[in-house]
N, CA and C atoms as a LAMMPS dump frame, in Angstrom:
ITEM: TIMESTEP
0
ITEM: NUMBER OF ATOMS
522
ITEM: BOX BOUNDS ff ff ff
-5.0000000000000000e+02 5.0000000000000000e+02
-5.0000000000000000e+02 5.0000000000000000e+02
-5.0000000000000000e+02 5.0000000000000000e+02
ITEM: ATOMS id mol type element x y z
1 1 1 N -267.485 253.432 358.995
2 1 2 C -266.554 253.328 357.879
3 1 3 C -266.42 254.681 357.195
4 2 1 N -265.313 255.35 357.488
5 2 2 C -265.069 256.681 356.978
6 2 3 C -264.152 256.617 355.753
7 3 1 N -264.644 257.027 354.601
8 3 2 C -263.828 257.048 353.388
9 3 3 C -262.998 258.317 353.399
10 4 1 N -261.701 258.147 353.16
11 4 2 C -260.76 259.26 353.21
12 4 3 C -259.749 259.11 352.074
13 5 1 N -259.11 260.209 351.716
14 5 2 C -258.063 260.166 350.693
15 5 3 C -256.755 259.77 351.371
16 6 1 N -256.083 258.761 350.798
17 6 2 C -254.816 258.288 351.325
18 6 3 C -253.741 258.351 350.257
19 7 1 N -252.529 258.669 350.693
20 7 2 C -251.353 258.614 349.842
21 7 3 C -250.579 257.375 350.247
22 8 1 N -250.421 256.457 349.312
23 8 2 C -249.677 255.224 349.566
24 8 3 C -248.287 255.391 348.958
25 9 1 N -247.259 255.151 349.776
26 9 2 C -245.873 255.205 349.316
27 9 3 C -245.313 253.795 349.344
28 10 1 N -244.765 253.375 348.218
29 10 2 C -244.202 252.033 348.103
30 10 3 C -242.743 252.158 347.696
31 11 1 N -241.866 251.623 348.516
32 11 2 C -240.443 251.584 348.184
33 11 3 C -240.139 250.189 347.657
34 12 1 N -239.473 250.13 346.499
35 12 2 C -239.215 248.817 345.909
36 12 3 C -237.989 248.846 345.01
37 13 1 N -237.584 247.64 344.637
38 13 2 C -236.597 247.499 343.575
39 13 3 C -237.302 247.883 342.277
40 14 1 N -236.543 248.307 341.304
41 14 2 C -237.123 248.719 340.023
42 14 3 C -237.119 247.523 339.07
43 15 1 N -238.114 246.667 339.2
44 15 2 C -238.176 245.46 338.385
45 15 3 C -239.33 245.506 337.394
46 16 1 N -239.102 244.912 336.25
47 16 2 C -240.099 244.828 335.189
48 16 3 C -241.342 244.087 335.682
49 17 1 N -242.504 244.654 335.452
50 17 2 C -243.76 243.993 335.772
51 17 3 C -244.346 244.347 337.131
52 18 1 N -243.563 244.998 337.997
53 18 2 C -244.074 245.312 339.335
54 18 3 C -245.247 246.286 339.267
55 19 1 N -245.152 247.294 338.429
56 19 2 C -246.249 248.255 338.29
57 19 3 C -247.536 247.534 337.9
58 20 1 N -247.448 246.604 336.988
59 20 2 C -248.621 245.837 336.56
60 20 3 C -249.205 245.035 337.724
61 21 1 N -248.352 244.396 338.511
62 21 2 C -248.845 243.602 339.644
63 21 3 C -249.483 244.488 340.711
64 22 1 N -248.898 245.659 340.954
65 22 2 C -249.474 246.575 341.936
66 22 3 C -250.83 247.079 341.442
67 23 1 N -250.902 247.461 340.168
68 23 2 C -252.177 247.934 339.604
69 23 3 C -253.237 246.842 339.674
70 24 1 N -252.837 245.597 339.485
71 24 2 C -253.776 244.468 339.539
72 24 3 C -254.361 244.298 340.94
73 25 1 N -253.57 244.579 341.969
74 25 2 C -254.075 244.504 343.343
75 25 3 C -255.274 245.436 343.503
76 26 1 N -255.178 246.639 342.946
77 26 2 C -256.272 247.61 343.03
78 26 3 C -257.431 247.19 342.12
79 27 1 N -257.112 246.725 340.935
80 27 2 C -258.132 246.319 339.962
81 27 3 C -259.011 245.191 340.502
82 28 1 N -258.415 244.19 341.084
83 28 2 C -259.169 243.046 341.616
84 28 3 C -260.144 243.449 342.721
85 29 1 N -259.837 244.548 343.401
86 29 2 C -260.69 245.01 344.5
87 29 3 C -261.589 246.171 344.08
88 30 1 N -261.593 246.466 342.778
89 30 2 C -262.423 247.55 342.217
90 30 3 C -262.133 248.888 342.889
91 31 1 N -260.846 249.174 343.071
92 31 2 C -260.419 250.428 343.689
93 31 3 C -259.822 251.313 342.609
94 32 1 N -260.354 252.52 342.496
95 32 2 C -259.865 253.472 341.512
96 32 3 C -258.598 254.158 342.03
97 33 1 N -257.566 254.175 341.206
98 33 2 C -256.348 254.918 341.515
99 33 3 C -256.537 256.326 340.969
100 34 1 N -256.549 257.32 341.857
101 34 2 C -256.724 258.709 341.429
102 34 3 C -255.462 259.277 340.815
103 35 1 N -254.314 258.838 341.308
104 35 2 C -253.043 259.382 340.865
105 35 3 C -251.967 258.333 341.107
106 36 1 N -251 258.274 340.182
107 36 2 C -249.891 257.329 340.301
108 36 3 C -248.631 257.996 339.776
109 37 1 N -247.601 258.022 340.605
110 37 2 C -246.313 258.586 340.214
111 37 3 C -245.234 257.603 340.635
112 38 1 N -244.264 257.403 339.753
113 38 2 C -243.129 256.538 340.078
114 38 3 C -241.866 257.353 339.828
115 39 1 N -240.956 257.328 340.809
116 39 2 C -239.71 258.082 340.64
117 39 3 C -238.604 257.437 341.463
118 40 1 N -237.4 257.954 341.272
119 40 2 C -236.307 257.56 342.138
120 40 3 C -236.659 257.991 343.557
121 41 1 N -236.062 257.332 344.531
122 41 2 C -236.283 257.719 345.92
123 41 3 C -234.989 258.284 346.488
124 42 1 N -234.993 258.561 347.773
125 42 2 C -233.808 259.069 348.445
126 42 3 C -232.742 257.992 348.631
127 43 1 N -233.077 256.752 348.289
128 43 2 C -232.173 255.618 348.458
129 43 3 C -231.734 255.139 347.08
130 44 1 N -230.441 255.011 346.893
131 44 2 C -229.902 254.587 345.599
132 44 3 C -230.446 253.214 345.199
133 45 1 N -230.85 253.073 343.948
134 45 2 C -231.377 251.837 343.358
135 45 3 C -232.745 251.431 343.913
136 46 1 N -233.425 252.35 344.581
137 46 2 C -234.766 252.078 345.099
138 46 3 C -235.717 253.112 344.507
139 47 1 N -236.847 252.648 343.965
140 47 2 C -237.847 253.556 343.408
141 47 3 C -238.992 253.717 344.406
142 48 1 N -239.734 254.798 344.197
143 48 2 C -240.876 255.066 345.074
144 48 3 C -242.112 255.268 344.211
145 49 1 N -243.136 254.49 344.499
146 49 2 C -244.451 254.657 343.9
147 49 3 C -245.26 255.523 344.853
148 50 1 N -245.979 256.507 344.32
149 50 2 C -246.915 257.285 345.128
150 50 3 C -248.28 257.113 344.482
151 51 1 N -249.191 256.502 345.223
152 51 2 C -250.53 256.188 344.723
153 51 3 C -251.549 256.889 345.619
154 52 1 N -252.512 257.554 344.985
155 52 2 C -253.561 258.241 345.738
156 52 3 C -254.878 257.513 345.507
157 53 1 N -255.555 257.175 346.608
158 53 2 C -256.837 256.465 346.552
159 53 3 C -257.782 257.024 347.607
160 54 1 N -259.071 256.777 347.421
161 54 2 C -260.071 257.096 348.446
162 54 3 C -260.655 255.787 348.939
163 55 1 N -260.418 255.493 350.235
164 55 2 C -260.832 254.22 350.841
165 55 3 C -261.091 254.42 352.327
166 56 1 N -261.559 253.356 352.953
167 56 2 C -261.59 253.333 354.409
168 56 3 C -260.2 252.928 354.887
169 57 1 N -259.893 253.228 356.125
170 57 2 C -258.569 252.869 356.647
171 57 3 C -258.377 251.353 356.666
172 58 1 N -259.421 250.598 356.992
173 58 2 C -259.311 249.136 356.995
174 58 3 C -258.91 248.61 355.623
175 59 1 N -259.556 249.129 354.573
176 59 2 C -259.244 248.663 353.214
177 59 3 C -257.831 249.057 352.798
178 60 1 N -257.394 250.263 353.164
179 60 2 C -256.044 250.672 352.784
180 60 3 C -255.001 249.819 353.514
181 61 1 N -255.274 249.435 354.754
182 61 2 C -254.362 248.543 355.486
183 61 3 C -254.253 247.189 354.782
184 62 1 N -255.383 246.657 354.31
185 62 2 C -255.368 245.377 353.591
186 62 3 C -254.597 245.489 352.281
187 63 1 N -254.77 246.609 351.58
188 63 2 C -254.036 246.841 350.326
189 63 3 C -252.53 246.882 350.605
190 64 1 N -252.129 247.58 351.661
191 64 2 C -250.708 247.66 352.03
192 64 3 C -250.165 246.246 352.265
193 65 1 N -250.926 245.423 352.968
194 65 2 C -250.51 244.044 353.219
195 65 3 C -250.306 243.26 351.932
196 66 1 N -251.214 243.432 350.977
197 66 2 C -251.095 242.743 349.688
198 66 3 C -249.89 243.254 348.896
199 67 1 N -249.672 244.556 348.929
200 67 2 C -248.539 245.139 348.199
201 67 3 C -247.222 244.631 348.773
202 68 1 N -247.136 244.554 350.096
203 68 2 C -245.882 244.126 350.727
204 68 3 C -245.577 242.646 350.484
205 69 1 N -246.534 241.881 349.993
206 69 2 C -246.285 240.478 349.642
207 69 3 C -245.518 240.336 348.332
208 70 1 N -245.456 241.421 347.554
209 70 2 C -244.696 241.386 346.308
210 70 3 C -243.213 241.31 346.652
211 71 1 N -242.503 240.416 346.018
212 71 2 C -241.106 240.138 346.358
213 71 3 C -240.228 241.389 346.31
214 72 1 N -240.415 242.224 345.292
215 72 2 C -239.539 243.391 345.113
216 72 3 C -239.846 244.533 346.074
217 73 1 N -241.012 244.505 346.71
218 73 2 C -241.417 245.608 347.582
219 73 3 C -240.64 245.534 348.894
220 74 1 N -239.994 246.639 349.214
221 74 2 C -239.217 246.731 350.45
222 74 3 C -240.137 247.114 351.608
223 75 1 N -240.941 248.159 351.388
224 75 2 C -241.856 248.622 352.429
225 75 3 C -242.928 249.487 351.794
226 76 1 N -244.136 249.431 352.333
227 76 2 C -245.239 250.283 351.871
228 76 3 C -245.828 251.002 353.084
229 77 1 N -246.225 252.235 352.867
230 77 2 C -246.805 253.079 353.914
231 77 3 C -248.078 253.712 353.379
232 78 1 N -248.939 254.157 354.28
233 78 2 C -250.069 254.99 353.867
234 78 3 C -250.177 256.173 354.809
235 79 1 N -250.635 257.308 354.242
236 79 2 C -250.75 258.539 355.016
237 79 3 C -251.993 259.305 354.588
238 80 1 N -252.56 260.03 355.517
239 80 2 C -253.678 260.924 355.202
240 80 3 C -253.118 262.219 354.609
241 81 1 N -253.996 263.036 354.053
242 81 2 C -253.561 264.328 353.511
243 81 3 C -252.909 265.201 354.582
244 82 1 N -253.406 265.108 355.807
245 82 2 C -252.872 265.93 356.891
246 82 3 C -251.451 265.517 357.271
247 83 1 N -251.063 264.301 356.967
248 83 2 C -249.738 263.792 357.322
249 83 3 C -248.7 264.026 356.23
250 84 1 N -249.114 264.618 355.112
251 84 2 C -248.232 264.795 353.948
252 84 3 C -248.149 266.246 353.504
253 85 1 N -247.062 266.53 352.846
254 85 2 C -246.913 267.763 352.08
255 85 3 C -246.906 267.296 350.634
256 86 1 N -247.853 267.788 349.84
257 86 2 C -247.979 267.253 348.487
258 86 3 C -248.351 268.339 347.494
259 87 1 N -248.049 268.053 346.239
260 87 2 C -248.454 268.934 345.152
261 87 3 C -248.436 268.186 343.842
262 88 1 N -248.907 268.868 342.812
263 88 2 C -248.887 268.361 341.449
264 88 3 C -248.283 269.455 340.578
265 89 1 N -247.977 269.103 339.36
266 89 2 C -247.463 270.079 338.409
267 89 3 C -248.286 269.96 337.137
268 90 1 N -248.474 271.083 336.451
269 90 2 C -249.263 271.075 335.215
270 90 3 C -248.619 271.99 334.186
271 91 1 N -248.821 271.654 332.922
272 91 2 C -248.377 272.477 331.805
273 91 3 C -249.593 272.853 330.964
274 92 1 N -249.662 274.118 330.575
275 92 2 C -250.724 274.649 329.725
276 92 3 C -250.071 275.214 328.471
277 93 1 N -250.508 274.782 327.298
278 93 2 C -250.009 275.321 326.029
279 93 3 C -251.106 276.205 325.44
280 94 1 N -250.75 277.47 325.14
281 94 2 C -251.727 278.456 324.686
282 94 3 C -251.141 279.21 323.495
283 95 1 N -251.998 279.665 322.595
284 95 2 C -251.546 280.417 321.414
285 95 3 C -250.798 281.676 321.841
286 96 1 N -249.648 281.933 321.203
287 96 2 C -248.789 283.057 321.569
288 96 3 C -249.443 284.419 321.409
289 97 1 N -250.242 284.592 320.381
290 97 2 C -250.84 285.914 320.167
291 97 3 C -251.672 286.369 321.364
292 98 1 N -252.238 285.423 322.111
293 98 2 C -253.052 285.784 323.274
294 98 3 C -252.216 286.418 324.389
295 99 1 N -250.953 286.035 324.478
296 99 2 C -250.084 286.574 325.516
297 99 3 C -249.941 288.085 325.378
298 100 1 N -249.952 288.57 324.146
299 100 2 C -249.75 289.995 323.891
300 100 3 C -251.067 290.74 323.653
301 101 1 N -252.074 290.037 323.159
302 101 2 C -253.355 290.686 322.852
303 101 3 C -254.312 290.706 324.039
304 102 1 N -254.176 289.764 324.938
305 102 2 C -255.065 289.655 326.099
306 102 3 C -254.26 289.903 327.371
307 103 1 N -254.207 291.15 327.807
308 103 2 C -253.452 291.521 329.009
309 103 3 C -253.906 290.729 330.236
310 104 1 N -255.152 290.316 330.226
311 104 2 C -255.709 289.582 331.362
312 104 3 C -254.94 288.275 331.601
313 105 1 N -254.448 287.653 330.523
314 105 2 C -253.699 286.399 330.674
315 105 3 C -252.444 286.63 331.509
316 106 1 N -251.754 287.714 331.286
317 106 2 C -250.554 288.014 332.075
318 106 3 C -250.903 288.169 333.555
319 107 1 N -252.038 288.806 333.83
320 107 2 C -252.482 288.951 335.225
321 107 3 C -252.852 287.605 335.836
322 108 1 N -253.508 286.755 335.054
323 108 2 C -253.879 285.414 335.545
324 108 3 C -252.627 284.627 335.906
325 109 1 N -251.622 284.678 335.035
326 109 2 C -250.357 283.962 335.278
327 109 3 C -249.709 284.484 336.559
328 110 1 N -249.62 285.789 336.687
329 110 2 C -248.993 286.411 337.858
330 110 3 C -249.759 286.075 339.14
331 111 1 N -251.076 286.231 339.118
332 111 2 C -251.894 286.001 340.313
333 111 3 C -251.937 284.541 340.753
334 112 1 N -251.708 283.622 339.82
335 112 2 C -251.752 282.2 340.164
336 112 3 C -250.372 281.644 340.532
337 113 1 N -249.354 282.516 340.539
338 113 2 C -247.975 282.082 340.802
339 113 3 C -247.506 281.02 339.828
340 114 1 N -247.989 281.097 338.595
341 114 2 C -247.523 280.209 337.531
342 114 3 C -246.346 280.897 336.844
343 115 1 N -245.681 280.176 335.963
344 115 2 C -244.59 280.777 335.211
345 115 3 C -244.628 280.355 333.767
346 116 1 N -244.161 281.246 332.922
347 116 2 C -244.033 280.933 331.504
348 116 3 C -242.695 280.234 331.337
349 117 1 N -242.714 279.022 330.767
350 117 2 C -241.477 278.252 330.618
351 117 3 C -240.901 278.331 329.212
352 118 1 N -241.733 278.637 328.223
353 118 2 C -241.228 278.813 326.865
354 118 3 C -242.216 279.642 326.055
355 119 1 N -241.67 280.4 325.116
356 119 2 C -242.496 281.191 324.209
357 119 3 C -241.959 280.973 322.795
358 120 1 N -242.853 280.665 321.874
359 120 2 C -242.495 280.54 320.465
360 120 3 C -243.481 281.401 319.67
361 121 1 N -243.26 281.58 318.383
362 121 2 C -244.209 282.384 317.595
363 121 3 C -245.633 281.795 317.59
364 122 1 N -245.756 280.488 317.742
365 122 2 C -247.066 279.835 317.671
366 122 3 C -247.747 279.644 319.024
367 123 1 N -246.958 279.432 320.069
368 123 2 C -247.547 279.115 321.373
369 123 3 C -246.61 279.521 322.501
370 124 1 N -247.16 279.535 323.711
371 124 2 C -246.344 279.656 324.924
372 124 3 C -246.839 278.605 325.907
373 125 1 N -245.965 278.236 326.837
374 125 2 C -246.28 277.184 327.806
375 125 3 C -246.151 277.755 329.212
376 126 1 N -247.184 277.517 329.994
377 126 2 C -247.232 277.93 331.39
378 126 3 C -247.074 276.686 332.257
379 127 1 N -246.274 276.808 333.318
380 127 2 C -246.123 275.737 334.301
381 127 3 C -246.702 276.219 335.614
382 128 1 N -247.493 275.358 336.241
383 128 2 C -248.073 275.657 337.552
384 128 3 C -247.888 274.447 338.457
385 129 1 N -247.266 274.662 339.596
386 129 2 C -247.159 273.62 340.618
387 129 3 C -247.99 274.057 341.81
388 130 1 N -248.646 273.1 342.429
389 130 2 C -249.456 273.41 343.6
390 130 3 C -250.454 272.315 343.877
391 131 1 N -251.422 272.625 344.673
392 131 2 C -252.495 271.68 344.988
393 131 3 C -253.402 271.521 343.778
394 132 1 N -254.102 270.423 343.734
395 132 2 C -255.009 270.137 342.622
396 132 3 C -256.012 271.276 342.415
397 133 1 N -256.535 271.823 343.512
398 133 2 C -257.531 272.885 343.432
399 133 3 C -256.968 274.137 342.762
400 134 1 N -255.7 274.441 343.025
401 134 2 C -255.06 275.608 342.411
402 134 3 C -254.911 275.415 340.902
403 135 1 N -254.516 274.217 340.514
404 135 2 C -254.371 273.914 339.084
405 135 3 C -255.733 273.936 338.405
406 136 1 N -256.746 273.385 339.063
407 136 2 C -258.107 273.422 338.51
408 136 3 C -258.587 274.853 338.319
409 137 1 N -258.292 275.728 339.284
410 137 2 C -258.705 277.131 339.192
411 137 3 C -258.02 277.83 338.018
412 138 1 N -256.725 277.577 337.836
413 138 2 C -256.007 278.166 336.701
414 138 3 C -256.566 277.64 335.386
415 139 1 N -256.851 276.348 335.342
416 139 2 C -257.439 275.748 334.138
417 139 3 C -258.77 276.419 333.794
418 140 1 N -259.591 276.633 334.795
419 140 2 C -260.893 277.274 334.576
420 140 3 C -260.716 278.689 334.025
421 141 1 N -259.755 279.429 334.566
422 141 2 C -259.531 280.807 334.098
423 141 3 C -258.996 280.843 332.671
424 142 1 N -258.104 279.91 332.332
425 142 2 C -257.497 279.914 331
426 142 3 C -258.395 279.296 329.93
427 143 1 N -259.353 278.487 330.341
428 143 2 C -260.223 277.794 329.38
429 143 3 C -260.953 278.743 328.439
430 144 1 N -261.358 279.889 328.94
431 144 2 C -262.101 280.823 328.084
432 144 3 C -261.229 281.394 326.962
433 145 1 N -259.913 281.326 327.105
434 145 2 C -259.012 281.819 326.069
435 145 3 C -258.629 280.724 325.074
436 146 1 N -258.877 279.478 325.443
437 146 2 C -258.54 278.349 324.578
438 146 3 C -257.207 277.736 324.955
439 147 1 N -257.253 276.558 325.474
440 147 2 C -256.04 275.825 325.838
441 147 3 C -255.757 274.832 324.714
442 148 1 N -254.579 274.927 324.115
443 148 2 C -254.203 274.027 323.025
444 148 3 C -253.881 272.624 323.552
445 149 1 N -253.16 272.571 324.674
446 149 2 C -252.821 271.301 325.307
447 149 3 C -252.742 271.522 326.813
448 150 1 N -253.042 270.467 327.549
449 150 2 C -252.97 270.506 329.01
450 150 3 C -252.522 269.142 329.505
451 151 1 N -251.628 269.127 330.482
452 151 2 C -251.215 267.88 331.118
453 151 3 C -250.928 268.174 332.594
454 152 1 N -251.296 267.199 333.432
455 152 2 C -251.094 267.327 334.877
456 152 3 C -250.353 266.086 335.357
457 153 1 N -249.425 266.274 336.27
458 153 2 C -248.703 265.135 336.837
459 153 3 C -249.537 264.48 337.919
460 154 1 N -249.081 263.332 338.351
461 154 2 C -249.658 262.72 339.537
462 154 3 C -249.122 263.426 340.767
463 155 1 N -249.651 263.073 341.895
464 155 2 C -249.224 263.672 343.161
465 155 3 C -247.789 263.275 343.469
466 156 1 N -247.035 264.231 343.963
467 156 2 C -245.756 263.934 344.592
468 156 3 C -245.886 264.387 346.035
469 157 1 N -245.255 263.666 346.939
470 157 2 C -245.432 264.008 348.35
471 157 3 C -244.257 263.568 349.194
472 158 1 N -244.127 264.229 350.303
473 158 2 C -243.228 263.82 351.376
474 158 3 C -244.052 263.861 352.651
475 159 1 N -243.663 263.056 353.616
476 159 2 C -244.411 263.042 354.873
477 159 3 C -243.866 264.102 355.818
478 160 1 N -244.714 264.565 356.694
479 160 2 C -244.281 265.537 357.694
480 160 3 C -243.383 264.869 358.73
481 161 1 N -243.682 263.62 359.037
482 161 2 C -242.864 262.849 359.981
483 161 3 C -241.81 262.06 359.218
484 162 1 N -240.705 261.738 359.881
485 162 2 C -239.646 260.938 359.269
486 162 3 C -240.173 259.531 358.969
487 163 1 N -239.793 258.961 357.818
488 163 2 C -240.271 257.621 357.45
489 163 3 C -239.285 256.513 357.788
490 164 1 N -238.064 256.807 358.115
491 164 2 C -237.062 255.838 358.589
492 164 3 C -236.849 254.66 357.644
493 165 1 N -237.137 254.837 356.372
494 165 2 C -236.932 253.753 355.409
495 165 3 C -235.447 253.447 355.241
496 166 1 N -234.593 254.454 355.299
497 166 2 C -233.138 254.226 355.163
498 166 3 C -232.626 253.365 356.31
499 167 1 N -233.086 253.635 357.529
500 167 2 C -232.687 252.816 358.681
501 167 3 C -233.151 251.374 358.509
502 168 1 N -234.37 251.193 358.025
503 168 2 C -234.915 249.866 357.795
504 168 3 C -234.071 249.081 356.795
505 169 1 N -233.648 249.75 355.717
506 169 2 C -232.822 249.092 354.707
507 169 3 C -231.451 248.72 355.257
508 170 1 N -230.858 249.61 356.043
509 170 2 C -229.542 249.294 356.614
510 170 3 C -229.628 248.056 357.509
511 171 1 N -230.694 247.951 358.3
512 171 2 C -230.879 246.795 359.171
513 171 3 C -231.044 245.51 358.357
514 172 1 N -231.775 245.605 357.241
515 172 2 C -231.988 244.421 356.396
516 172 3 C -230.695 243.972 355.732
517 173 1 N -229.809 244.935 355.4
518 173 2 C -228.562 244.594 354.715
519 173 3 C -227.507 244.061 355.674
520 174 1 N -227.617 244.378 356.965
521 174 2 C -226.608 243.923 357.95
522 174 3 C -226.926 242.567 358.503
């Protein structure tokens, strides 16, 4: 039984209460959700949930089966990290005076491929997109200067292989 990180993609109608029912599937099995993102998908009127968990493949297959029993769910997939292209995004809010008084901060921003998205007299905001480890490294470097606020998104991902969900939907509608 090999525990691995999996990205679960769920295509569904956007109905009230579905997120709660999906979360309950994980809760009842004592499975921690590491990351959860919900967004529009490539298909009009269909949303995509992206859930990251660490499980055995057998358990993730059972979870997929339970998720697909939900009426609004069109299709659910699971993928390993190697089968996906993924990243997260983070925002760091830092006091503005540090941007000009601490030259090292400018070098940290440049070296981490982050960008300044806004500057005000009181604070500036840095945006960093990338792997979790890259965001963690930037956080560690900026922590010594004092981070006023920090927020990180859940994982967003696309698969390396085609998912053929659009073809599946066309077949269901015909």
